[in-house]
C-alpha positions as CSV (number, residue, x, y, z in Angstrom):
1,M,-61.7,25.8,-15.3
2,G,-64.1,24.6,-12.8
3,K,-67.0,22.1,-13.5
4,K,-69.7,25.1,-13.5
5,E,-67.6,27.0,-16.1
6,E,-67.1,24.0,-18.4
7,N,-71.0,23.3,-18.2
8,L,-71.7,26.9,-19.0
9,K,-69.2,26.8,-22.0
10,K,-70.8,23.5,-23.2
11,L,-74.3,25.2,-22.9
12,S,-73.2,28.2,-24.8
13,R,-72.0,26.1,-27.6
14,T,-75.6,24.7,-28.1
15,A,-78.8,26.1,-29.6
16,V,-80.5,25.5,-26.3
17,A,-80.7,29.1,-25.0
18,M,-81.5,30.6,-28.2
19,N,-84.3,28.1,-28.8
20,F,-85.7,28.9,-25.5
21,V,-85.6,32.7,-26.3
22,K,-87.1,32.0,-29.7
23,K,-90.0,29.8,-28.2
24,H,-90.9,32.7,-25.9
25,N,-90.4,35.5,-28.6
26,G,-87.7,37.1,-26.4
27,E,-90.1,37.4,-23.2
28,W,-90.6,34.8,-20.5
29,N,-91.9,34.7,-16.7
30,H,-90.5,33.5,-13.6
31,E,-92.2,30.1,-13.9
32,Q,-90.9,29.7,-17.5
33,W,-87.3,30.6,-16.3
34,E,-87.5,28.1,-13.3
35,E,-88.6,25.4,-16.0
36,F,-85.7,26.3,-18.1
37,C,-83.3,26.0,-15.1
38,G,-84.6,22.6,-14.3
39,I,-83.9,21.5,-17.9
40,I,-80.5,23.0,-17.8
41,Q,-79.7,21.5,-14.4
42,S,-80.6,18.0,-15.5
43,K,-78.1,18.2,-18.4
44,Y,-75.5,20.6,-17.4
45,S,-74.9,20.2,-13.6
46,P,-73.3,22.0,-11.8
47,I,-73.9,25.3,-13.5
48,D,-74.0,28.9,-12.4
49,L,-77.8,30.0,-13.0
50,D,-76.7,33.7,-12.8
51,Q,-74.3,33.0,-15.7
52,V,-77.1,31.3,-17.5
53,G,-79.3,34.3,-17.1
54,L,-76.7,36.6,-18.6
55,L,-76.3,34.1,-21.5
56,L,-80.0,34.2,-22.0
57,E,-80.0,38.1,-21.9
58,S,-77.3,38.1,-24.5
59,K,-79.2,35.5,-26.7
60,R,-82.4,37.7,-26.2
61,E,-80.5,40.9,-27.6
62,T,-79.3,39.0,-30.5
63,Y,-82.8,37.7,-31.2
64,L,-84.6,41.0,-30.9
65,A,-81.8,42.8,-33.0
66,S,-82.5,40.2,-35.7
67,K,-86.2,41.1,-35.7
68,K,-85.8,44.8,-36.5
């Protein structure tokens, strides 16, 4: 497993992504996404931001499903 994959796995085991989704009520703009990426990269670098995006989408689905 490469360093990017390890860091993604570490991130996925935290509440960081779900906290971002909750803070923005399941919706965010590009500026907020870039800010989130900056925070992630400062703690989990290197990391594949496309995979981080997919992780956020998954967390958003979980969050929105819990709101029904």
